[in-house]
N, C-alpha and C positions, 0 to 999 in steps of 0.2 A: 348516461355518460359515466365511464369508469373513473376511479380515482386518478389513474395515470393520465387519462384524457383531461380531467379537471386541472391537474397540475400543469399539464402542457399548455392548455388554453389560457391559464392565468399567468403563466411564466413568460409570456411573450413569444414572438416568433422569430425564427432566423438565428443563425449562429454568427456571433460577432467575430471579427478577426483582430489580429494584433496581440500585444502583450497584456495579460491580465496583471502580472506582477513583474517589476524590475527590481532586482537586488544588485546594487552596483558597488563593488569594492567594500563590502560590509564586514566589519569586525565588531564583536561585542566582548567586553572585558568585565569581569567581576573581581575587583581587587587586583590580584596579580595573575588571575586565571583567565585565559582567552577561551570563551565558550564557542565562539564562531570566529573564523579567520584568525588573525594573529598579528604580531608586530611586523612580520615580513610581508603580509598581504592579506587581503580580504576575500570574501566570497562574492562572486558575481553569478547571477542566475536569472533567466527569463522564463516565466511560465506563460504559455500561450493560451489564449481564450479557447474554451471548449474542450480542453484536454483534461484527462484524469492522470495526475502525476502522483506516483508513489514515492514518498520521501523516506528512505530507509537508512538505517545505521544502527550500530550497537548502542547500548545504554551509554550515555555520556558523549555521544558523537556530536551533539549540538542541534538535534532536530527540534526539540521543544523551544530552544532559544530562537532559532530561525523562524519558527511559526509565530512565536510571540512578537518578533520584529515585524512580520508581515501583517499581523493582526493589530499592530499599533499599541500593543501592551508593553513593549520595550522600545527604548531609543538606542540606535546604534552608537557605538563609541566612535566609529569611523564609517564613512561611506553613506549611501543613501538608499532608501526603500521607497518605491512608489507602487501603489496598488490601485488598479483601475484608473491610473493617471493622477492619483492624489496621494497625499501624505496620509498613511493609515491611522495616524494619531488624531486626525480631525474627526469630530463626531459625525459629520456628513458622510465621510468615507465609510465609517463603521456600519452605517445603515445598509450598506451594499454588501456586507460580509455576513457569513454564517459560520458557526463553529460548534462542533461536538467534542468537548474535552474528554480526556481519558477519565479524569475524576469528576464525576457529575454529582452535584449536590442539589436536590430538589426539595422545595418546601413540602414537608410531609403532610400538611393538613389540606392542601389544595387538591382538587380533583384534576384528572387528566385534561378534561375540557377547559376548566378554569385556567390552568397553566397555559394552554395553547391560546386562549382568548387574551390573557394578560400579555403574552409575548407579541401576539399579533398587533395589539394596540400600540406597541412601541415603534412600529415601522410604517412608512408612508404608503406602501402598496403591498400588504401582506397577501399570502395565499388564503384560500377559504379554509376555515377550521374543519369543516366536514370532509373536505378533500384530503387534508393532512391526516385526519383520524383514519380514513380508509387506507391511505397510502401506507401508513405505519401499522396497519392491522390493530388499531386501538379502539374501534367503534364499540366493541363489547365492554371495554374498560373505561369509557368516557366519564362515568360517574364515580369511578374508583379513586380513592385518595392516593397520591403519589407515594406516600410512606408505606403503603401496603403492596406495592408492585414488586414482582420478582426482579432479579438482576437483568434478565433478558428483556422484560417488559419496560424497565426503566431505561435501558439503552434505546429501545424503539421510541420511547417518549422523547429522549434526548435528541434523537434524529429529527423527530417532528418539530421540536423547538428550534433546531438549527436551520430548518428550511422554511419555517412559517413566515419569515420576513421576506421570502422570495429573493434570496441573495444571488448576486452575480458570481461570487467567489465563495466556495464552501470548503472549510477545513474539517477533516474527520480524523480524530486521534484515537487509534485502537477501537474503531466503532463496533466491531462484532464480538468483542469480549463479553462473555456471559450469555451470548445468544445461542439458542439451539439451532438445529439445521433449518427448520421451517422459518424461524425468525430471520436467519441469515438470508434465505432466499427472498423473503419479503423486503428486507433491507436493500439488497443489491438491485432488486427490481425498481425500488424507489430511487436509488442513485442513478440507475440507467435512465429513468424518466427525467431527472434533472439535467443530466448530461445531454440528453437528446434535444433539449431546448437551449443548448449553447452555454450551460453553466460550466464554470471552471472549478475543478475539484482537486484538492490536495489531500492525499491519504497517507497516514503513518500507521504501520501495522507490523506485528511480529508474525502474522499468518502470511508467510511469503507465497504460499500457493494461491491465496486470494489476490495478492498484488500481481502475481504473474498472469492471472486470468483476466483481471479487469483493467489494469493500467495501460494507458497509451505510452507512458514514459516512466522511466525509473531513474531517480537521482539518489546516489549513495553517498552518505557523509561518513567521514572518519576523522576523529580529532579536530572537529570544527571546519574541515575542508571538504569540498566536493571531489571525490576520487573516481566517480563514474557517472555518466549521464547518457542515456539512450533508451531505445525501446527494450522491452524485456528480452526479445530475441537477440539484440545486439549485446546486451549485458551478458547473457548466457554464452554467446559466441566468443566473448573475450576470454573465457576460461577454456584453455585448450584441453583436448582429450575427451574420453568417453568411457563408458562402462560396457563391457562385453560379457554376457553371461550365457552359459549353455550347460547341457548335461552330456557327459562323456565318460570314458574309462581312463582318461589321462591322469597320471599321478601328479603330485605337487611339484616334483622336480621338473617334469616335462612342461607343466604350465609355466613355471618361473623361467624356463629356458626360451620361451617364445619371445620374438622380438618386440621391443617397445612396451614391455609389461612393467608398469610402475609398482603394482601391488596385485597379489594373487591370493585368493582365499577359496578354500573348498573344504566341505565337511568330509569325514571319512567315507569311503565308498560303501554302498549298500551291499547286500548279500550277493547281488549279481554283478558287482563291480562298477556300477554307474554312480556318479555323483555330480552335483551342480557346482560349476566353477564360476566365480565372479572375478573379472580381471579389470583393473584400471590401466588405461593406456593413453599415451600421447597421440599415437597414430593408429586408430582402429583399422584403417584400410590395410596397412602393412601387416598388422596382427592377423586379420582375417585371411589375407592371402597365404600367410604361413600356416594357419590352421587347415585351410582347404588343401594346400600342397602336401601336408603331412599324411593325408588320407585317413585321419582319425574320424570315426563316426560321431556325428554331433546331433544332438536333439535339442529342441526348444531354444534355438539360438535367438538372442535379443541383443540389440545395440541401442544404447540410450546416451544422448548428449547430456551435458550438465543441466541440472535444474536451476531455477533462479536462486533457490536456497544454497545450492552448492557454489554457485558463482558468488553470492553474497559472502559466504564464509571464506572463500578464497581471497576476495578483495579486501575484507576487513581484518583478516588474521594478522597478528603481529609477526612480522618477518624476523628471522634470527639474524 
């Protein structure tokens, strides 16, 4: 039996339904600063069981505070938080949660195996240590002291510690920082194995291409408030326009004169007069119709909608 099968068999069967987390009118204030919500209204959010939700926002948007509230590490100034039907500040509720923090401090003198065994002893129904070692690609490092691990190896161990308790709800804060490509592949395979068994996962990351690839849902925070909530596709679709690029002999003036062009860039033409143009447009269909009607010869034509990163930057930018 493989590690993923071991994890799946020990994680229970079937996907639960309903809300994993309810955040109802929540605000959190530190002194005079509202980190989440505010005096005029709080944040309400429901995380559904079995989903992987990417919680995104610029630095200072309130992500860490909101996660702290859901983990029971903070108490709301106003409103109510319920996780898996319980107050997350209760010790019993915390045994059902797992978390990989961004800043991970590991006891340097304990080995990888010793740390996993120690954490497993804290939970009523932990996963098998051997299965977690294999899941995180740590079997060869089981006897190595935590203080000698590389950054990527330490993150993989941190993931193992976050799942060893067989949590129903898992929080991952910048989980793939310091990981190489192979470690990232191993990590996301492990996350997929947990989600396949109905685990609910909350991800914060600055690698928006990862969020776009793995998330079922994206929630964007700005100044302590939810400003967007939907699938990655819906978030991207909320940003109008597209990028149209092609190679042609059209000059800068001709490109800028095309309809619905917001921005046009093109390097100087090559010796044969051809150059690649990149146009930002609100209405790519109208722009393309005008291009084809012009009779200009086009090569390597590409049309791309906004990426999640472009949508995120548009949503969180300070408007003039």
